[in-house]
N, C-alpha and C positions, 0 to 999 in steps of 0.2 A: 178645743174641738173635742167632742165626745168620741172616743175610740172604742167604745164598749162593743159594738158589733161590726166594726170596720175591718174589711179585709186589707191588710197592710201591703199586699202584693199588687194592688190595682194602680195602674199608672197609665198615662197617655203614651202609647207606643210611638207616635210621630214626634214626640218631644225628646226622645232619647238619642244621643249621638251614636254614630257607628263606632264600634270598638275594635275594628280590624287592626289598627296599627298600635294599639295600646298593650302595655306589658303589665300583667297582674300577678301578684303573689297573694295567696290565701294561707293564713295561719289559722289552724283549727285545733281547738282543745279536744283531747281524747276523753275527758271526763264527761259523763252523760252522752255516750256515743249514739244512743238511739235518737237523741235530739240533734247533736252536732253533725252526724252523718247526713241528716235531712237538710240541715242548714247548708252544708257543703254542696249537696246535690242541687239545691235551689240556686245557690250562687253561681256554680259552674254552668248550670243549664241556662241561666239568664245571661251570663256573659257570652256564651256561645250563640244564643238567640239574637243578640245584638252585634254579631259579627266578629267576636274575639277569636283569634287564631288559637286552637287548642295548645299549640306549642308555647304560646305566650301566657299560659295560665299555669303557674307553678304552685303546688300545694305542699305545705309543711305541717306536721303535727307537733303539738306540745302537750305535756301531760294534763294541764288544766287551764282554766281561764286566767289564773294569776300569772301564768307564764306567757300569756299572749304578748305582753309588752316586750319582754326580752326576746321572744321569738321574732316579733316584727322588726326589732332593731337589728338582729342578726341577718334577717332576710334583706333588709335595706343595705346593710354593709356588704353583703355578698353579691347582690343582684341589681341594686339600684332600680327597682321597678317604678312604673309610673304611679302605682297606687298599691296599697296593701289592705286586704280585707281580713279582719280578725273576727272569727266566729267562735262562740262559746255559749255556755248555759250555766247560770248560777241560780239555784233554787233555794228559796228561804228555808232555813231550818229552825231549830229551837234556840240557837245561840246567835251572837252578833257577828259570827264569822262571815255571813252573807254581806253585811254592811262593809266590812273591811275589804273584802275581795272586790265587790262592785266599785267602791270608791277608788281603790288602788288602780284597778284596770282602766276605769274611765279617765282618771287623771293621767295615768301613765301613757295611754294611747294618745290623748290630746297633746301632752307635752312632746312626745316623740314626733308627732305630725308637724307641730309648729317648729321644733328645733331642727328637724331634718328637711323641712320644706317638701315633704312627700305626704300626700293624703293617706291617713291611716283610718280606716273605716271601722266603726264600733258596731259589730254585728253580734253582740252578746245579749242573750236573753237574760233578764233579771226578773224572775217570776216568783210569785208567792207559793206556787205548787207545781207539781209535775203536769197536771192537766192543762194549766195555762201555758206551759212550755210546749206541749204537744199542739195546742191550738195555734201557736206561732211558728211552728216548724212543719208547715204543710197542712195544718188543720183549718178550722173555721176562720181564723184571722190571717190566713195566708202563710207566707214563709219569709221570715226575717232575712234569710239568705238571699232571696230575690231582692228584697229592699236594699240590702247591703251592696249587692252587685250593681243595682241601678245608681245608687249613691256613688259608688266607685267610678263608674263610667262618667257620670256627670262631673265629678271632681277631677278626674284625669283630663277630661276635655277642657275644663276651666284652666287647669295648670298649663296645658299646651297652648291655649289661646293667649294666656298672659305672657308666656315665654316668647311668643312670636309677634307680640304687639310692641 
């Protein structure tokens, strides 16, 4: 599907479960705060919009996107949330650092989610430049934080449905 001009924050509201009884943890990278703060704002706002109790949304900061995996693991150990949302932003530079960080974080979060049986949502922007990051943090392509929150609600709902069946 061509995503070139698609707003990533568009979804069918009637299809999103109520999040009132769900417990969320958000781990957000401090690197690129002008982007990650907007992602956090989007995620928190979307969770609240769909009924999440503000007291059931715990937010933790880590220095950068690389630390999201360890931060998420610590949060799971400490609070056993229904779902963890990880938010960060990695912008391509002149070296291969971008590749190593993106690959490590995506694999680490996937492994953590599978190993612990708790959905860990990948809300990390991996863009070629700063303008693309802005476009995905509340700009013309929506807010990846909104998308991560919708994914979190749906995954927490799936987990609860499977545990009661």
